[in-house]
C-alpha positions in Angstrom: 104.4 96.5 57.0 106.5 98.2 59.9 108.6 96.1 62.3 107.6 96.9 65.9 109.5 94.6 67.5 111.5 96.2 70.4 115.2 96.1 69.9 117.1 93.6 72.0 118.7 95.4 75.2 122.1 93.9 76.0 122.5 93.0 79.8 125.3 95.0 80.2 126.3 98.5 81.8 127.2 101.3 79.2 127.8 104.9 79.8 128.0 106.9 76.6 127.3 110.2 77.8 127.8 112.3 80.8 125.4 111.6 83.5 122.9 113.3 83.1 123.1 113.2 79.5 121.7 116.3 77.0 118.6 114.7 76.5 117.9 114.1 80.1 119.1 117.6 80.7 116.5 119.0 78.1 113.8 117.0 79.8 114.6 118.1 83.1 114.0 121.5 82.0 110.4 120.6 80.7 109.7 118.7 84.1 110.6 121.7 85.9 108.0 123.8 84.1 105.2 121.5 84.3 105.6 118.8 87.0 104.7 119.8 90.7 107.9 120.3 92.6 106.5 117.9 95.2 107.4 115.1 92.9 110.9 114.5 93.4 113.2 112.0 91.6 116.1 110.4 93.1 118.2 110.3 89.9 118.9 112.8 87.4 118.2 110.6 84.1 115.1 109.9 82.4 114.3 106.3 81.4 113.4 105.3 78.0 113.2 101.6 78.0 114.3 98.7 80.1 114.8 94.7 80.0 115.7 92.3 82.8 117.8 94.1 85.1 118.9 96.9 82.6 117.3 100.4 82.3 118.2 102.4 79.0 118.0 106.3 79.5 117.2 108.7 76.7 120.6 109.4 75.9 121.4 105.6 75.6 123.2 104.8 78.6 122.3 101.4 80.2 122.3 101.2 83.9 122.5 97.9 86.0 119.2 98.3 87.9 119.5 97.5 91.7 116.2 99.3 92.6 113.6 97.6 90.4 111.4 100.5 90.6 111.5 100.1 94.6 110.8 96.4 94.3 108.1 96.4 91.7 109.9 94.9 88.8 110.7 91.7 90.8 110.7 89.3 87.8 112.5 91.7 85.4 111.6 94.5 83.4 109.4 93.7 80.2 109.2 90.1 81.1 107.8 88.7 78.0 105.0 86.8 79.3 103.8 89.7 81.5 104.0 91.9 78.2 102.2 89.4 76.1 99.4 88.7 79.0 98.8 92.4 78.9 98.8 92.7 75.1 96.3 90.2 74.8 93.9 91.6 77.5 94.2 95.2 75.8 92.5 93.4 72.5 89.5 91.7 74.7 88.7 94.7 77.4 90.4 97.3 79.0 88.1 98.2 81.9 84.8 96.6 83.3 84.2 97.8 86.7 84.0 94.6 88.9 81.7 95.9 91.2 79.1 96.1 88.0 80.1 93.4 85.6 82.6 91.2 87.0 85.3 89.0 84.8 87.2 86.0 85.4 90.7 87.3 86.0 89.7 89.1 89.1 88.5 85.7 90.6 91.7 84.0 89.4 94.2 86.4 90.9 92.0 86.0 94.3 92.5 82.3 93.8 96.3 82.5 93.3 96.5 84.9 96.3 94.6 82.4 98.3 96.8 79.5 97.5 100.2 81.4 97.8 99.7 83.6 100.8 100.8 82.0 104.5 98.4 79.6 105.8 95.9 77.0 105.1 92.9 78.1 106.2 90.0 79.5 103.9 90.9 83.0 102.6 89.5 85.8 100.4 90.7 88.9 98.5 89.8 92.2 97.5 91.9 93.7 94.7 92.9 97.5 94.7 95.1 99.8 92.9 98.1 100.7 95.0 99.8 99.8 98.3 98.4 102.5 100.2 94.9 101.4 99.3 95.4 98.1 100.3 96.8 99.3 103.7 93.7 101.6 103.9 91.5 98.8 103.0 93.2 96.3 105.6 92.3 98.8 108.3 88.7 99.2 107.2 88.2 95.6 107.2 90.0 94.9 110.8 87.7 97.6 112.2 84.4 96.3 110.8 85.3 93.0 111.8 86.7 93.6 115.4 84.2 96.8 115.9 87.2 98.6 117.4 89.2 101.6 116.0 92.6 101.6 117.2 95.6 100.9 114.6 99.0 99.9 116.1 102.1 100.5 113.7 106.0 100.0 114.6 108.4 102.5 114.6 110.4 102.9 111.2 107.4 101.5 109.6 106.4 102.9 106.0 102.6 102.3 104.9 101.9 105.0 102.1 101.3 108.8 101.7 97.5 109.1 101.7 96.0 110.7 105.0 95.6 107.4 106.9 98.8 105.9 105.9 100.7 109.1 106.5 99.6 108.8 109.9 100.8 105.0 109.8 104.2 106.0 108.3 106.9 106.4 111.2 109.4 109.1 109.1 107.7 112.7 109.1 109.9 114.2 106.3 109.2 114.0 103.3 106.0 111.9 103.8 103.7 114.0 106.3 105.4 117.3 107.3 103.0 120.2 106.5 99.8 117.7 105.2 98.1 117.4 108.7 95.9 116.9 110.5 96.5 113.3 110.3 93.9 110.4 110.8 93.2 109.7 114.6 93.5 106.3 116.5 97.1 105.4 114.9 99.6 104.7 117.6 103.5 104.0 117.1 105.0 101.5 119.1 108.6 100.3 119.3 109.4 97.2 117.3 112.5 95.2 116.8 115.8 96.8 115.4 118.6 94.5 116.3 121.4 96.6 115.0 120.3 99.5 117.3 118.4 98.0 120.4 120.4 94.9 120.6 117.2 93.2 121.9 116.1 89.2 121.5 113.2 88.7 119.9 111.3 87.7 123.2 112.3 91.0 124.7 111.6 93.3 122.0 108.1 91.5 121.7 107.5 92.0 125.4 108.3 95.7 125.1 106.0 96.1 122.2 103.3 94.2 124.1 103.8 96.4 127.0 103.0 99.5 124.9 100.1 98.2 123.1 98.5 97.2 126.5 99.3 100.4 128.5 99.2 102.9 125.7 96.2 101.9 123.7 94.5 98.9 125.5 93.3 95.7 124.0 89.6 96.8 123.9 90.1 99.7 121.7 92.6 97.9 119.2 91.4 96.9 116.0 94.8 95.6 114.2 98.7 95.7 114.6 100.0 96.2 111.0 103.7 95.1 110.6 106.0 94.8 107.7 107.8 91.4 108.1 110.9 93.3 106.7 110.6 97.0 106.8 111.2 98.8 103.6 111.7 102.4 103.6 112.6 102.1 107.3 115.7 100.6 106.3 115.1 96.9 105.5 115.1 96.1 109.1 114.8 92.5 109.8 113.4 91.7 113.2 115.1 89.7 115.9 114.1 86.0 115.8 111.0 85.0 117.2 109.7 88.6 117.6 107.1 88.7 114.8 105.7 85.0 116.1 105.2 86.4 119.7 103.9 89.6 118.4 101.1 87.5 116.3 100.3 85.1 119.2 99.5 88.0 121.0 97.4 89.5 118.7 95.6 85.9 118.3 94.9 85.8 122.0 93.7 89.1 122.1 91.3 89.3 119.2 93.2 91.7 117.4 93.8 91.4 113.7 97.5 90.9 112.7 98.1 92.5 109.3 101.3 91.8 107.3 102.3 94.6 105.0 104.0 92.4 102.4 103.6 95.2 99.8 107.5 95.4 99.1 108.8 92.1 100.6 106.2 89.8 99.0 106.0 87.9 95.4 109.2 85.8 95.7 111.7 88.6 96.6 112.9 86.7 99.6 113.1 83.0 98.2 109.4 82.3 99.6 106.1 83.8 98.2 105.8 86.2 101.2 108.5 87.0 103.9 106.2 86.1 106.5 107.0 82.3 105.7 110.3 83.2 107.0 109.3 83.8 110.8 106.8 81.4 111.0 103.8 83.4 111.1 100.7 83.2 109.5 99.2 86.8 109.1 95.1 87.4 109.4 95.6 89.9 106.4 98.5 89.8 104.0 98.7 93.0 101.6 100.4 92.8 98.2 101.2 95.2 95.7 104.3 96.3 93.9 105.8 93.0 92.3 102.7 91.5 91.8 101.9 92.5 88.4 105.2 93.0 86.8 104.6 96.8 86.7 100.9 97.1 86.1 98.9 98.8 89.0 97.5 96.3 91.1 97.3 95.4 94.7 95.2 93.2 97.3 94.2 92.4 100.6 93.8 88.6 101.2 93.0 87.1 104.6 91.1 84.8 106.7 87.6 84.3 104.9 85.5 85.1 108.0 87.2 88.6 108.7 87.4 89.7 104.9 83.6 88.9 104.8 82.8 91.2 107.7 82.2 94.4 105.7 79.0 94.7 104.1 78.4 94.5 100.3 79.5 97.6 98.7 81.9 98.5 101.4 84.8 97.4 99.3 85.8 98.3 95.9 86.7 101.1 93.4 86.4 102.1 89.9 89.9 100.8 88.8 90.1 98.2 91.3 91.5 95.0 90.2 91.8 96.1 86.3 91.6 93.3 84.0 94.8 94.2 82.2 96.5 94.6 85.6 95.0 91.3 86.5 96.3 89.4 83.3 99.6 90.7 84.1 99.3 89.3 87.7 98.3 85.9 86.3 101.3 86.1 84.5 103.5 86.9 87.0 102.5 83.8 89.2 102.7 81.8 86.3 106.5 82.7 85.6 107.5 82.3 89.3 106.4 78.7 89.1 107.6 78.1 85.4 111.1 79.8 85.8 111.3 78.3 89.6 111.8 82.2 90.7 111.7 81.1 94.3 115.2 80.1 93.9 116.6 83.1 92.6 116.3 85.2 95.7 118.7 82.8 97.5 120.9 82.7 94.7 121.1 86.6 94.7 121.6 86.6 98.7 124.4 84.1 97.9 126.1 86.3 95.6 125.5 89.8 97.1 125.5 89.1 100.9 129.0 87.7 101.1 130.2 90.4 99.1 128.7 93.1 101.1 130.2 91.6 104.3 133.6 91.9 102.4 132.9 95.3 102.0 132.1 95.7 105.4 135.2 94.3 106.4 137.3 96.7 104.1 135.1 99.9 104.8 134.1 100.6 108.4 131.6 103.1 107.0 129.4 100.3 106.7 127.7 99.4 110.3 125.5 96.4 109.4 124.7 94.3 106.6 121.3 92.6 106.6 118.2 91.4 104.6 116.9 88.0 103.3 117.0 87.0 99.5 116.9 89.7 96.9 116.0 92.2 99.6 119.4 93.4 101.3 120.6 96.6 102.6 123.8 98.0 104.3 123.7 100.8 107.1 126.1 103.4 106.9 127.6 104.9 110.3 130.4 107.1 111.7 133.2 104.6 111.7 133.6 102.8 115.0 130.1 104.1 116.3 126.3 103.3 115.2 125.7 106.8 114.7 124.0 107.3 111.3 126.2 108.5 108.7 123.6 110.4 106.8 126.1 112.1 104.2 127.6 109.2 102.8 124.5 107.9 101.1 124.0 110.5 98.6 127.8 110.5 97.5 127.6 106.9 97.0 124.4 106.5 95.0 125.5 109.7 92.9 128.9 107.9 92.3 127.2 104.8 91.3 124.7 106.7 88.8 127.7 108.5 87.3 129.2 104.9 86.6 126.0 103.0 85.4 124.6 101.6 88.3 121.0 102.6 89.9 121.0 102.3 93.7 118.4 103.4 96.2 118.4 105.1 99.5 116.4 104.0 102.5 116.2 104.3 106.3 114.7 106.6 109.1 117.8 108.4 109.2 118.7 108.3 105.6 121.8 106.3 106.0 120.8 103.0 104.3 121.4 101.7 100.8 119.1 99.0 99.8 119.3 96.3 97.1 116.4 95.4 95.3 117.6 93.6 92.1 115.0 91.7 89.8 115.3 88.2 90.1 116.4 88.2 86.4 119.8 89.7 87.1 122.8 87.4 86.3 125.8 87.0 89.0 127.9 88.6 86.5 126.1 92.1 86.7 125.9 91.8 90.3 129.4 91.4 90.8 130.3 94.2 88.6 127.9 96.3 90.4 129.5 95.5 93.4 132.7 96.7 91.9 131.3 100.2 91.5 130.0 100.0 95.1 133.4 99.5 96.2 134.8 102.4 94.2 132.3 104.6 95.4 132.7 103.7 99.1 136.4 104.2 98.4 135.9 107.6 97.0 134.4 108.7 100.3 
């Protein structure tokens, strides 16, 4: 009998070839011949396997992963409980369209979402495939519930690449340039960006609300969609009181307040959902990325009366809430509770944030350090100014990759490095990665 047990991946950084190695170079040649050029990659290596906080490429190099697949592998790569749950489900049934023959795991995921999203009111969910699909369905639900059309989003937001979500995303290049016409009735309004606008939460909220009332008008506004911590926009954390004031205005005016927690949710910040840090209880909460340990599933969860507004048959999709992905999501919720993973975000912040502040004092190119839990970022500037430093980031991420650390960029201006380690990463790996980052900053 053949032993199919995967070899253990030591949780250590190890570079054994040039970066990229020969096998990655060969795969890149095949990729160039067969994969559309519009599908770009941030790093020149091809992944082969992964576990915990380590990714191994096809050449055997081991990287400390500080990106986690853009926040997907929150509880760690190939988590044993998630793998076991998916394997067990694969032996039972791989697909049963819920809108034809329902199954229990879909219901269980909805129950878990109702229990763990902010708010004690009655909630219901619809399961979907991706974050962008969750955003689109939240807009559909809000429009049906309110009878209004307008959708307001905040400057620097990222909500996806589909036609509607492209219109909602702030940054044109590369997400929507040349792909128009974009969906109508989407309005961009200023949010809160303390490092750049210097406004208090109350001042920023007053500015946002003024735009909502004067540019759109309450009578045509179905929803306001906001990321509690902006993701692709640069991990922008709004000023204290901003989100609460915005939600209060929405509630008073019958506007659905939607929290896009696709990147910030599922225990990444030390709470199940980042909204909890800001004292808000969104009408609708969007989940994806980290919810199923790497399998594709997403959700819209919210007030039962809002979720029930669309008519039967108005929501759903062929693969939406796939049973294998649903089984994995149930396992993720179980692992967060069993391993007390809500404590890991603050632990990681306790290691990363002080070290990043020390690097800021040492390297004046770092203009701001921000974030919560295992969702932190540094914004790079021309020293002594707030002018975005757009050339430093690719140099740093390239240096880090050459030395076994995977870093991701972000930000409207391309001048932010974000840290999204899995909750499984050790303090030792974090400190080792920070040493490489220090070297990269010094190399500038």
